MARRO-441273 format. One record per atom (N, C-alpha, C): residue in three letters; z, y negated, x. Coordinates in steps of 0.2 Angstrom, whole numbers, plus 5000, padded with zeros to 4 digits. Each point is the difference from the previous one (the first is absolute). Layout:
# MARRO-441273
ALAZYX;...
***
This chain:
# MARRO-441273
MET500150055005;MET499849954996;MET500149955004;THR499649954997;THR500149925004;THR500149944995;LEU500449965004;LEU500249934995;LEU499849955002;GLU499549974996;GLU499849935002;GLU500249944998;THR500349965007;THR500349934998;THR499649954994;SER500449984998;SER499849964994;SER500549934999;LYS500149964996;LYS500549955001;LYS500350004993;ASN500749964999;ASN500550004996;ASN499649944995;ALA500550004994;ALA500049944996;ALA500149935004;LYS500350015007;LYS499949925002;LYS499450015005;GLY499550025001;GLY499650025007;GLY500350035005;ILE500650035001;ILE500050045007;ILE499850055000;SER499650025005;SER499850065003;SER500650055000;GLU500050064997;GLU500550055001;GLU499750074998;ALA500450055002;ALA499550074998;ALA500450034996;ILE500650035001;ILE500550024994;ILE500649954999;PRO499949974994;PRO500649944998;PRO500650025001;ASN500749985000;ASN500450045003;ASN500549964991;ASP500150034997;ASP500149984993;ASP500650054997;ALA500749975000;ALA500550044998;ALA499850024993;ALA499949964997;ALA499850024992;ALA499650044998;LEU499450005004;LEU499650065000;LEU499850065004;PRO500750035000;PRO500050055007;PRO499550065000;ALA499550014994;ALA499650055000;ALA499449975005;LEU499949945001;LEU499649975008;LEU500150055006;THR500550034999;THR500250035007;THR499650075000;LEU499850024994;LEU499450055000;LEU499350015002;LEU499949915005;LEU499449995002;LEU500150035007;SER500649995003;SER500050045006;SER500450054999;ARG499750054997;ARG500150065000;ARG499450044996;PRO499350015004;PRO499550014998;PRO499950074995;ALA500450065002;ALA499850064998;ALA500450014994;GLU500549954999;GLU500549994992;GLU499549964997;LEU499849965001;LEU499649964996;LEU499350044998;VAL499850025003;VAL499250065000;VAL500350024994;ALA500550055000;ALA500450064997;ALA500049974991;ILE500349935000;ILE500149974993;ILE499549984998;LEU499549975003;LEU499249994997;LEU499850044998;SER500150075003;SER499750044997;SER500050034994;SER501049994999;SER500450024996;SER499749974993;LEU500149915002;LEU499849974994;LEU499150004998;LEU499850025003;LEU499150024998;LEU499850074998;VAL500450025000;VAL500050104999;VAL499449994993;LYS500149964994;LYS499750014995;LYS499449985001;ARG499649945005;ARG499549975001;ARG499750035004;LEU500250055006;LEU499750025004;LEU499750084998;ARG499550015002;ARG499750084996;ARG500150045004;ALA500250074996;ALA500250045004;ALA500050025008;LYS500650025002;LYS499950025007;LYS499849935004;ARG500249945002;ARG499949945001;ARG500549984999;GLN500149975008;GLN500549965000;GLN500149935008;VAL500549984997;VAL499949935006;VAL500150035007;VAL499749985006;VAL500350025005;VAL500249955007;ASP499949944996;ASP500049965004;ASP499949904997;CYS500249965003;CYS500149964998;CYS499849935001;CYS499649935000;CYS500249965005;CYS500549934994;VAL500449975002;VAL500449964997;VAL499949915002;LYS499749984996;LYS500049915002;LYS500549994994;VAL500649945005;VAL500549964994;VAL499449965000;LEU499949964991;LEU499749964998;LEU500449944997;ARG500650004997;ARG500549944999;ARG500550045000;HIS500549955004;HIS500650034998;HIS500549934997;VAL500150014994;VAL500749964993;VAL500750015005;PRO500449995006;PRO500750035000;PRO500450004996;GLY500250074997;GLY500749994997;GLY499650044994;LYS499449994997;LYS499750024995;LYS499350045000;ARG499749995006;ARG499550064998;ARG499550005007;CYS499650065002;CYS499549995006;CYS499250054995;ILE499749945003;ILE499450014997;ILE499550055007;VAL499950084999;VAL499350015006;VAL499750054998;GLU499550015004;GLU499450044999;GLU499950075003;PHE500050054996;PHE500150055003;PHE499250015002;LYS499750045006;LYS499550035002;LYS500050065001;LEU499850044994;LEU500350065001;LEU499350075001;LYS500250055005;LYS499650055002;LYS500250044996;ILE499650024995;ILE499950074997;ILE499450065002;GLU500650065002;GLU499650065002;GLU500150054994;SER499450055000;SER500050034996;SER500250095003;GLU500450044996;GLU500350055004;GLU499450065002;GLU499650004995;GLU499350045000;GLU499749985006;SER499749954998;SER499550005004;SER500049965008;GLY500649964997;GLY500349975009;GLY499649935000;VAL499649984994;VAL499649934999;VAL500549964998;THR500049945005;THR500349934999;THR499749974997;GLU500349944996;GLU499849934995;GLU500649955001;SER499949935001;SER500449955000;SER500249984991;GLN500549985000;GLN500049964994;GLN500549945001;ASN500149944998;ASN500349954999;ASN500449994994;LEU500749995001;LEU500450004995;LEU500649935001;ILE500149974994;ILE500749955002;ILE500650024998;GLY500449985004;GLY500850034999;GLY500549934999;LYS500450014997;LYS500349934999;LYS500850034999;PHE500450005005;PHE500850005002;PHE500449964998;TYR500450014994;TYR500349964997;TYR500850005000;ALA500449934999;ALA500550005001;ALA500550024990;ASN500550025001;ASN500550004990;ASN499450014996;GLY499850075003;GLY499650054994;GLY499649964996;HIS499649935001;HIS499549994997;HIS499350025000;GLY499950055006;GLY499350035000;GLY500150044994;GLN500250014997;GLN500250064994;GLN499749954993;LYS500249945002;LYS499849964993;LYS499349975000;VAL499950025008;VAL499149965000;VAL499750064998;PHE500250055003;PHE499650074998;PHE499850004992;THR500649984996;THR500150034993;THR499549934997;THR500049965002;THR499649954999;THR499250014999;LEU499850015007;LEU499450035001;LEU499850074996;GLN500450055000;GLN499850044995;GLN499849984993;ASP500549974996;ASP499949974992;ASP499249955003;LEU500049965004;LEU499449955000;LEU499450055001;GLN499950075005;GLN499550024999;GLN499950054993;SER500450014996;SER499950044994;SER500049964994;SER499949915002;SER500049954995;SER499349985002;GLY499650025003;GLY499349975001;GLY499849975007;PHE500550035006;PHE499849955005;PHE499950065006;GLY499650044997;GLY499950085004;GLY499450005005;ASP499650034996;ASP499150015004;ASP499849944998;GLY500049964994;GLY499549954998;GLY499849945006;ARG499549954997;ARG500249945004;ARG500349965002;LEU500750004995;LEU500549965000;LEU500750065002;ALA500450005008;ALA500250055000;ALA500849965005;VAL500150055001;VAL500850015005;VAL500150065004;SER500449985005;SER500050045009;SER500450064995;GLU499250065003;GLU500450074995;GLU500650025005;PRO500650014995;PRO500650035004;PRO499950085001;LEU500050015005;LEU499950075003;LEU500750055000;ALA500749965001;ALA500650045000;ALA500449965000;TYR500850025001;TYR500649955001;TYR500350075003;ASP500549965006;ASP500550075001;ASP500649925000;PRO500750044995;PRO500449975000;PRO500450005006;HIS500150055003;HIS500650015004;HIS499649955008;TRP499449995001;TRP499649965004;TRP500049944998;GLN499849984994;GLN500049944997;GLN499249985003;LEU499750054998;LEU499150005002;LEU499650024996;LEU499749914999;LEU499450004995;LEU499450025003;LEU499650074998;LEU499349995003;LEU499549994993;LEU499649965004;LEU499349964997;LEU499450015003;GLY499650014993;GLY499450005001;GLY499449955007;HIS500050005004;HIS499449955004;HIS499449984995;SER500249944996;SER499449974996;SER499649965005;LYS499350004999;LYS499549975003;LYS499949934996;GLY499749955008;GLY499749944995;GLY500549965005;ASP499849924997;ASP500549945006;ASP500249964996;LEU500449985003;LEU500549954995;LEU499849944998;LEU500150004995;LEU499649934995;LEU500549955005;ARG500449985004;ARG500049965003;ARG499749965006;ASN499950085004;ASN499349985005;ASN499549984998;LEU499750054993;LEU499349954998;LEU500149935000;ILE500749984995;ILE500149924998;ILE499749975008;LEU500450025005;LEU500149955005;LEU499350005004;ALA499750045001;ALA499550024999;ALA499349984997;GLN500149984996;GLN499649964994;GLN499350055000;SER500050065001;SER499450064996;SER500250044997;ASN499350014996;ASN500250084995;ASN500549964995;LEU500049964997;LEU500550004994;LEU499849984993;GLU499250015000;GLU499750014992;GLU500350074996;GLY500449974994;GLY500550044996;GLY500550035001;VAL500349975008;VAL500650025001;VAL500649984997;LEU499849925002;LEU500749984994;LEU500150014995;GLU499350004995;GLU499950034993;GLU500450095001;GLY499950025003;GLY500150085002;GLY500950015000;GLY500249955003;GLY500750005002;GLY500449984994;ALA499749944996;ALA500450004994;ALA499950054995;GLU499450035001;GLU500150044994;GLU500550075002;TRP500250015004;TRP500350055005;TRP500950004998;LEU500049915001;LEU500849984998;LEU499950004991;ALA499750004995;ALA499949974996;ALA500250104997;LYS499650045001;LYS500150054999;LYS500650035002;LEU500449995006;LEU500750025000;LEU500349974997;HIS500049934998;HIS500449984994;HIS500150034994;ARG499550014999;ARG500050034991;ARG500250095001;CYS500050035007;CYS500050074999;CYS500550034997;GLY500549954999;GLY500550064996;GLY500550035002;ILE500150015008;ILE500750045001;ILE500549965001;LYS500750054997;LYS500549955003;LYS500550025004;SER499750035006;SER500450005006;SER500049955004;GLY500649975005;GLY500349955004;GLY500349974995;ARG500549965004;ARG500549974999;ARG499849934995;ARG500649994997;ARG499949924994;ARG500249955004;TYR499649965001;TYR500249945005;TYR499849954995;SER500349935002;SER500249934997;SER499949975004;LEU499749944999;LEU500049935002;LEU500649995003;HIS500650034997;HIS500849975005;HIS499950045005;ASP499850064999;ASP500050055007;ASP499449985005;HIS499649964999;HIS499549965004;HIS500449965003;LEU500349964996;LEU500449935004;LEU500250035004;GLY500650064999;GLY500650035004;GLY499850025008;ALA499350045000;ALA499750035004;ALA499749935005;LEU499749964999;LEU499949945002;LEU500449965005;GLU500649994997;GLU500749965001;GLU500250025006;ALA499950095001;ALA500250045005;ALA499449995007;ARG499349984999;ARG499649995004;ARG500249925002;LYS500249964994;LYS500149925004;LYS500650025005;ASN500350034999;ASN500550015006;ASN500150005007;ALA499350075001;ALA499850015005;ALA499549975003;LEU499749944995;LEU499449945002;LEU500649975004;GLU500349974999;GLU500749955002;GLU500050025007;GLN500150045005;GLN500050015005;GLN499149985004;ALA499650014997;ALA499249985002;ALA500149925000;SER500249994993;SER499749925001;SER500449964993;PRO500649995002;PRO500549984996;PRO499649944995;ASP499749965001;ASP499649974996;ASP499550034994;ALA499550055004;ALA499850054994;ALA500350014995;ALA500750035002;ALA500550054995;ALA500349944994;ARG500049955004;ARG500249934997;ARG499349994992;ARG499550015002;ARG499649994996;ARG499950044995;PHE500050095004;PHE500150044996;PHE500550004995;GLY500650005000;GLY500549994998;GLY499949954994;GLU499549945001;GLU499949934993;GLU499750064996;VAL499550055003;VAL499350024994;VAL500650044995;LEU500350045003;LEU500450044999;LEU500549974995;ALA500249975001;ALA500649954996;ALA499549984992;GLN499349965002;GLN499849974994;GLN499750064996;ILE499950045001;ILE499950054997;ILE500550064995;GLY500550015006;GLY500750004996;GLY500149974994;LYS500149934999;LYS500149974998;LYS499649994991;GLN499350025002;GLN499750004994;GLN499750114998;LEU500550035001;LEU500050094998;LEU499950004994;GLU500449954994;GLU500150014993;GLU499149984998;LYS499749965003;LYS499549984998;LYS499350065001;ILE500150015007;ILE499550045002;ILE500050094995;GLU499850004995;GLU499950054997;GLU499950055002;GLU500350065002;GLU499850055004;GLU499550054991;ARG499650025004;ARG499650024996;ARG500250085000;THR499850044995;THR500150084998;THR499950045009;LEU500550045000;LEU500150015008;LEU499350054999;GLY499650005007;GLY499550075001;GLY499950025008;PRO499750045000;PRO499950015005;PRO499549975005;THR500549975005;THR499849955005;THR499950025007;HIS499650005006;HIS500050035006;HIS500649935005;ARG499949954996;ARG500749965004;ARG499849995006;ASP499450025004;ASP499950005007;ASP499049995000;PHE499949984997;PHE499349994995;PHE499549975009;SER499650005001;SER499649965006;SER499550035004;PRO499649965002;PRO499350035001;PRO500350035007;ASP500650025004;ASP500150055004;ASP500350074997;HIS499849994993;HIS500150044996;HIS499650054997;LEU499549985000;LEU499250024997;LEU499650025004;LEU499750085000;LEU499650035004;LEU499449994998;VAL499349975002;VAL499450004998;VAL499550065003;ASP499950054995;ASP499650045003;ASP499249994995;GLY499449955003;GLY499550004993;GLY500249974995;ALA500050034993;ALA500349984995;ALA500750035000;ARG500450045002;ARG500650025000;ARG500449965002;ILE500650014995;ILE500549945004;ILE500750064998;THR500449995007;THR500550064999;THR500649945002;GLY500550024995;GLY500649965003;GLY500450045003;LEU500549945005;LEU500350045004;LEU500849984999;ASP500650035002;ASP500449975002;ASP500549994995;PHE500350054996;PHE500449994995;PHE500649975000;ASP500549995006;ASP500550025003;ASP500449924995;GLU499749974997;GLU500449954994;GLU499850014993;PHE499850044999;PHE499850014994;PHE500550014995;CYS499949974996;CYS500749984992;CYS499549984995;GLN500550004995;GLN499749984993;GLN500449944999;TYR499649945002;TYR500249944999;TYR499349944997;ASP500349954999;ASP499349954997;ASP499450005006;ARG499550034996;ARG499250025004;ARG499949945002;VAL500049954997;VAL499649925002;VAL500350005008;PHE500750025003;PHE500150005008;PHE499450015003;ASP499750074999;ASP499750025003;ASP499149965004;VAL500049974993;VAL499549945001;VAL500149945002;ALA500649985001;ALA500149945005;ALA500150035006;HIS500250045002;HIS500150055008;HIS499250005002;PHE499950054996;PHE499149995002;PHE499649925004;ILE500149974995;ILE499849945001;ILE500249955006;ALA500750015001;ALA500449975004;ALA499750025008;HIS499950094999;HIS499850025005;HIS499449985005;VAL499449984991;VAL499349995002;VAL500049925005;ARG500549964996;ARG500149945002;ARG500250015007;TYR500650055003;TYR500149995006;TYR499550035003;LEU499650055000;LEU499550025004;LEU499549935002;GLY500049944996;GLY499449955000;GLY500649965006;LEU500650005000;LEU500349985005;LEU500050015007;LEU499950075000;LEU499950045007;LEU499449995004;HIS499350014994;HIS499549975000;HIS499649945002;SER500549954997;SER499649925001;SER500649975000;SER500350005000;SER500649965000;SER500249954992;SER499550034996;SER500349974995;SER500250054994;LEU500450014997;LEU500250034994;LEU499650014994;HIS499449965000;HIS499550004994;HIS499750015001;VAL499650025007;VAL499350015001;VAL499850074994;PHE500450034999;PHE499850084997;PHE500149994994;ASP500149954998;ASP500249994991;ASP499650034996;PRO499149975001;PRO499750044995;PRO500150075001;LEU500350055006;LEU499950044998;LEU500750054996;ALA500549955000;ALA500650014996;ALA499749984990;GLU499649965002;GLU499849984992;GLU499750054999;ARG499550025002;ARG499650084999;ARG500550044998;PHE500550045002;PHE500550045001;PHE500149984992;SER500549955001;SER500449974994;SER499750014991;ALA499349984999;ALA499550004996;ALA499950044997;THR499850065006;THR499850074998;THR500550044999;TYR500850015004;TYR500750014996;TYR499949964992;GLN500249965001;GLN499949984993;GLN499750044993;SER499350005002;SER499550044996;SER500150074999;TYR500250025007;TYR500250084997;TYR500750024995;ALA500549925003;ALA500750034998;ALA499849964991;GLY499650014998;GLY500049964993;GLY500349934999;ILE500149965005;ILE500349934998;ILE499749935003;GLU500349964996;GLU499249925003;GLU500649965004;SER500650035003;SER500349955004;SER500550045003;LEU500249975006;LEU500650055002;LEU500749955000;VAL500050014993;VAL500849975002;VAL500749995004;ARG500249965001;ARG500650005006;ARG499950035005;LEU499349975003;LEU499850025007;LEU500449985006;GLU500149934998;GLU500149955005;GLU500650035005;PRO500850014995;PRO500450025005;PRO500150065003;TYR499450054999;TYR500050075003;TYR499649975005;LEU499649965000;LEU499449985007;LEU500549975005;ALA500649954996;ALA500649985004;ALA500550055006;LEU500150074996;LEU500250035002;LEU499850035005;ALA499450034998;ALA499550055005;ALA499849925008;TYR499849964999;TYR500149975006;TYR500850015004;LEU500649974996;LEU500750015002;LEU500150085005;LYS499550044996;LYS499950085005;LYS499749985007;LEU499249994999;LEU499849975004;LEU500149965007;ALA500549954998;ALA500349955006;ALA500550055002;GLN500350024997;GLN500350045005;GLN499950065005;ILE499450034997;ILE499650055004;ILE499849985008;VAL499649934997;VAL499649965004;VAL500749985007;ALA500549994998;ALA500549955003;ALA500450065006;LEU500150094994;LEU500450035003;LEU499850055001;VAL499350035001;VAL499650075001;VAL499450005002;THR499449964997;THR499549975004;THR500149985006;ARG500049944999;ARG500149945005;ARG499449995003;PRO499649994998;PRO499449985003;PRO499949935004;ASN499549985002;ASN500149945005;ASN500149954993;GLY500249955001;GLY500149954997;GLY500350004993;TRP500650055000;TRP500350024997;TRP500549984995;GLN500349925005;GLN500449954996;GLN499649954996;GLY499249995002;GLY499749964995;GLY499950054993;MET499750035001;MET499850084993;MET500649994998;THR500750035001;THR500449984997;THR500549954995;ASP499649945003;ASP500349934997;ASP499449984995;THR499150045001;THR499549994995;THR500150034994;ILE500450085001;ILE500250044995;ILE500549994995;LEU500749975004;LEU500649984996;LEU499649924996;ALA499649965002;ALA500049944998;ALA499550024993;GLU499550055000;GLU499750044994;GLU500450024996;ALA500650035001;ALA500350024997;ALA500649974996;GLN500149955003;GLN500349944996;GLN499749974994;GLN499149985001;GLN499749984994;GLN500050054995;PHE500250055000;PHE499950064995;PHE500750014998;SER500549975001;SER500750034999;SER500349954994;GLN499449974999;GLN500149974992;GLN499950034994;VAL500350024995;VAL499850024993;VAL499649944998;LYS499450024997;LYS499949964995;LYS499950014993;
***
């Protein structure tokens, strides 16, 4: 077995992450045991008398204390013929049993029309509760994020993403915790405290937006709760021709579905900031997405979009300041927070 180095959430090169919350990562330094576990988990998927005999592991992303995503490049051998073949899978190591919830969500979604059609989700292959390891099929395609930044092959893609989201929102599955605007504000309040260490001024402005929305909780009438991705962005849509695959259901819950639309729009605008230092250079793309979503969702307007846009911008601000830290992150953080302030007043 070989292990390729990659980068963690802060861009630091590493091989095997050392994370007490994810003890199963030690499997990556025990190749024989890892190969045996993978063979066992995939026994129903592998044809008779075929087994995993070796694998190459690449760490894709590590979120300390929560999860680690890896790519497994498997070598599978037939006992009868000795012929070997390669197969790529995605593995996600979780803390606190969260992987079981994600596995169940993906199974429910596959049973609700997101299986083999044009609009799909990652295929859940197996889950090991002891190692808290979720195995997923390796979906083909390009991330919508990369297509937007490259300004290529976007014909019908924003519309396809909007159709995918509308389908998710009306799929009717009930799994996932119930989430409220009050919960959302509390989660962001915790992030404000972390932001204080990087930029006291940014933390102050962050808190002002939270306080402004908090004062208007009663005015922001939450719609009937429904299936909500809650981390929906161009980072989590994979485009392969006409096929759109949704990724990363770690935050899936029952919430106000308008937040997904706001979160996507905020992230499209953030890509504009990365691309040309303007939050609004990709507004035509955001508008195409929004208009198409409304047509598929059968609504005339996105009521209460503004406060959710403000919350999405707050999340982005702390990610820029604390996690990704691109060049010029201070100015980017200021720009994003200024935008959040504009949308924090409920009309």
